C-alpha positions as CSV (number, residue, x, y, z in Angstrom):
1,X,-2.2,4.6,105.6
2,X,-5.3,6.8,105.7
3,X,-8.7,5.4,106.5
4,X,-10.3,7.0,103.5
5,X,-13.6,5.5,102.3
6,X,-14.3,8.0,99.5
7,X,-15.1,6.7,96.0
8,X,-12.3,7.2,93.6
9,X,-12.9,7.2,89.8
10,X,-10.1,6.5,87.4
11,X,-10.1,6.7,83.6
12,X,-7.2,5.7,81.3
13,X,-7.1,6.1,77.5
14,X,-5.8,3.3,75.4
15,X,-2.7,5.1,74.3
16,X,-1.1,7.8,76.6
17,X,1.8,9.9,75.6
18,X,4.1,11.4,78.3
19,X,7.1,13.7,77.9
20,X,8.9,13.3,81.2
21,X,10.8,10.3,82.6
22,X,9.3,10.4,86.1
23,X,5.7,9.5,85.4
24,X,3.1,10.1,88.0
25,X,-0.4,8.7,88.3
26,X,-1.9,12.1,87.2
27,X,0.1,11.9,84.0
28,X,-1.5,8.6,82.8
29,X,-5.0,8.5,84.2
30,X,-7.8,10.9,84.9
31,X,-8.8,10.9,88.6
32,X,-11.9,12.1,90.3
33,X,-12.8,12.2,94.0
34,X,-14.9,14.4,96.3
35,X,-11.9,14.6,98.7
36,X,-9.4,17.1,97.2
37,X,-6.6,16.0,99.5
38,X,-6.9,12.4,98.3
39,X,-7.0,13.6,94.7
40,X,-3.9,15.8,95.1
41,X,-1.9,13.0,96.7
42,X,-2.9,10.4,94.1
43,X,-2.0,12.7,91.2
44,X,1.6,13.1,92.4
45,X,2.1,9.4,93.1
46,X,5.1,8.1,91.0
47,X,4.3,5.0,89.1
48,X,7.1,4.7,86.5
49,X,10.6,5.9,85.8
50,X,11.6,5.7,82.2
51,X,15.3,5.0,81.7
52,X,17.6,7.1,79.5
53,X,18.1,4.2,77.1
54,X,15.8,1.4,76.0
55,X,12.2,1.1,74.8
56,X,9.9,4.0,74.8
57,X,6.6,2.1,74.9
58,X,5.1,0.2,77.8
59,X,1.8,-1.6,78.6
60,X,0.2,-1.2,82.1
61,X,-2.8,-2.8,83.6
62,X,-5.4,-0.7,85.5
63,X,-5.4,-3.5,88.1
64,X,-1.9,-2.4,89.1
65,X,-3.1,1.2,89.5
66,X,-6.0,0.1,91.7
67,X,-3.6,-2.0,93.8
68,X,-1.3,0.9,94.2
69,X,-4.2,3.2,95.3
70,X,-5.3,0.6,97.8
71,X,-1.8,0.6,99.3
72,X,-2.4,4.2,100.3
73,X,-6.1,4.0,100.9
74,X,-7.1,0.4,101.7
75,X,-10.7,1.3,102.4
76,X,-11.2,3.5,99.3
77,X,-13.7,2.4,96.7
78,X,-11.9,2.6,93.3
79,X,-14.0,2.4,90.1
80,X,-12.5,2.2,86.7
81,X,-14.4,3.9,83.9
82,X,-11.7,3.6,81.3
83,X,-9.5,1.0,79.6
84,X,-8.5,-2.1,81.4
85,X,-5.0,-2.2,79.8
86,X,-3.3,0.8,78.3
87,X,-0.1,1.9,76.5
88,X,2.3,4.5,77.8
89,X,4.4,6.1,75.1
90,X,7.4,8.3,76.0
91,X,8.3,11.2,73.8
92,X,11.3,13.3,74.8
93,X,9.5,16.5,73.8
94,X,12.4,17.9,71.8
95,X,11.6,20.1,68.8
96,X,12.2,18.0,65.7
97,X,14.6,19.2,63.1
98,X,12.6,21.5,60.8
99,X,14.5,20.6,57.7
100,X,14.1,16.9,58.3
101,X,10.4,17.4,59.0
102,X,10.0,19.3,55.7
103,X,11.9,16.6,53.8
104,X,9.8,13.8,55.3
105,X,6.6,15.7,54.3
106,X,7.8,16.2,50.8
107,X,8.8,12.6,50.5
108,X,5.3,11.4,51.7
109,X,3.6,13.8,49.3
110,X,5.7,12.5,46.3
111,X,5.1,8.9,47.2
112,X,1.4,9.5,47.7
113,X,1.0,11.5,44.5
114,X,3.1,9.1,42.3
115,X,1.3,6.0,43.8
116,X,-2.2,7.6,43.2
117,X,-1.3,8.6,39.6
118,X,0.1,5.2,38.8
119,X,-3.1,3.5,40.2
120,X,-5.3,5.7,38.1
121,X,-3.3,5.1,34.9
122,X,-3.2,1.4,35.6
123,X,-7.0,1.3,36.0
124,X,-7.6,3.4,32.9
125,X,-5.3,1.1,31.0
126,X,-7.0,-2.1,32.3
127,X,-10.4,-0.9,31.2
128,X,-9.2,0.7,28.0
129,X,-10.6,4.1,28.9
130,X,-8.9,5.8,25.9
131,X,-10.3,3.3,23.4
132,X,-13.8,3.6,24.9
133,X,-13.8,7.4,24.8
134,X,-12.6,7.2,21.2
135,X,-15.5,4.9,20.3
136,X,-18.1,7.0,22.1
137,X,-16.8,10.2,20.4
138,X,-16.9,8.7,17.0
139,X,-20.3,7.3,17.6
140,X,-21.7,10.6,18.7
141,X,-19.9,12.9,16.2
142,X,-19.3,10.7,13.2
143,X,-15.6,11.5,13.0
144,X,-12.5,10.0,14.7
145,X,-11.0,11.6,17.8
146,X,-7.8,13.6,17.7
147,X,-6.8,12.2,21.1
148,X,-8.1,15.0,23.4
149,X,-11.8,15.8,23.4
150,X,-14.5,17.0,25.7
151,X,-14.8,13.5,27.1
152,X,-11.2,13.4,28.4
153,X,-11.6,16.9,29.8
154,X,-14.8,16.3,31.7
155,X,-13.4,12.9,32.9
156,X,-10.4,14.6,34.3
157,X,-12.4,17.3,36.0
158,X,-14.9,14.7,37.4
159,X,-12.0,12.6,38.7
160,X,-10.6,15.5,40.7
161,X,-14.0,16.6,42.0
162,X,-14.8,13.0,43.0
163,X,-11.6,12.5,44.9
164,X,-12.1,15.8,46.8
165,X,-15.7,14.9,47.7
166,X,-14.8,11.4,48.7
167,X,-11.9,12.4,50.9
168,X,-13.9,15.4,52.2
169,X,-10.8,17.5,52.5
170,X,-8.9,20.1,50.5
171,X,-5.9,21.9,51.9
172,X,-6.6,22.8,55.5
173,X,-10.4,22.8,55.1
174,X,-13.0,20.1,55.3
175,X,-16.3,20.2,53.4
176,X,-18.3,18.8,56.3
177,X,-17.8,18.0,60.0
178,X,-17.7,14.2,59.3
179,X,-14.3,12.5,59.5
180,X,-12.6,11.9,56.2
181,X,-12.1,8.3,55.0
182,X,-8.4,8.7,55.6
183,X,-9.0,9.7,59.2
184,X,-11.3,6.7,59.7
185,X,-8.7,4.3,58.3
186,X,-6.0,5.9,60.4
187,X,-8.1,5.5,63.5
188,X,-8.8,1.9,62.7
189,X,-5.1,1.3,62.1
190,X,-4.2,2.9,65.4
191,X,-6.8,0.8,67.3
192,X,-5.5,-2.4,65.7
193,X,-1.9,-1.4,66.5
194,X,-2.7,-0.6,70.1
195,X,-4.7,-3.8,70.6
196,X,-1.9,-5.9,69.0
197,X,0.7,-4.3,71.3
198,X,-1.5,-4.9,74.4
199,X,-2.1,-8.6,73.4
200,X,1.6,-9.2,72.7
201,X,2.7,-7.8,76.0
202,X,0.0,-9.8,77.8
203,X,1.1,-13.0,76.1
204,X,4.7,-12.3,76.9
205,X,3.8,-11.4,80.5
206,X,5.5,-8.0,80.2
207,X,3.0,-5.6,81.7
208,X,4.6,-2.9,83.7
209,X,4.4,-3.2,87.5
210,X,2.9,0.1,88.5
211,X,4.4,-0.1,92.0
212,X,7.9,-0.5,90.7
213,X,9.6,2.8,89.7
214,X,11.6,1.1,87.0
215,X,10.1,-0.6,83.9
216,X,12.6,-3.4,84.4
217,X,10.3,-4.7,87.2
218,X,7.5,-6.3,85.3
219,X,4.8,-8.4,86.8
220,X,3.9,-11.8,85.5
221,X,0.4,-13.0,85.2
222,X,-1.0,-14.2,88.5
223,X,1.4,-12.0,90.6
224,X,-0.1,-9.5,92.9
225,X,3.0,-7.6,93.8
226,X,3.2,-3.9,93.1
227,X,6.8,-3.2,93.7
228,X,7.1,-4.1,97.4
């Protein structure tokens, strides 16, 4: 053990994706220290070995990381500036089948388009939009509608423009730098999903022991071991 008294900063994001089975400390957290030798050694420290078969998502506590660092540098001052608990997701990094990817994309587009069209038609039917347009047209012109008038045309155009403005996105371009409502909802969903996973693992006492190279070695609450 080295008598290092340098201050070490660590920062972990809530969800971390790795593409290799031998996971090092530098793969899952951002490290900063004025001592480059300490920084280089910590980045190459192995904290997890993902098996060939089994789950691909694990939850780890930053306290395990701090404990592991103190095993190497007992006198180091470690400060966490990131998440307290974080998720490690393993992706094998293989290029997905292009045909399958295209088919999935087409399927999502069809489902989204059909669902949106059905919702619009159901809304128009509920509020009797066709009947209301017919009454307005007859009131303004004095003659009955033939089924397709300027009202239906402008309504259709306005509906498309309203959707584009609301979602702030068309094709690969955005109308402004603000995130789209879809991006906001997806971010909220991701945050809720990550928080639920962390809470579930915490309740089941299945947080990964950072000192154990295998995810089978999980630390229960109240245990201080780190794979010794």
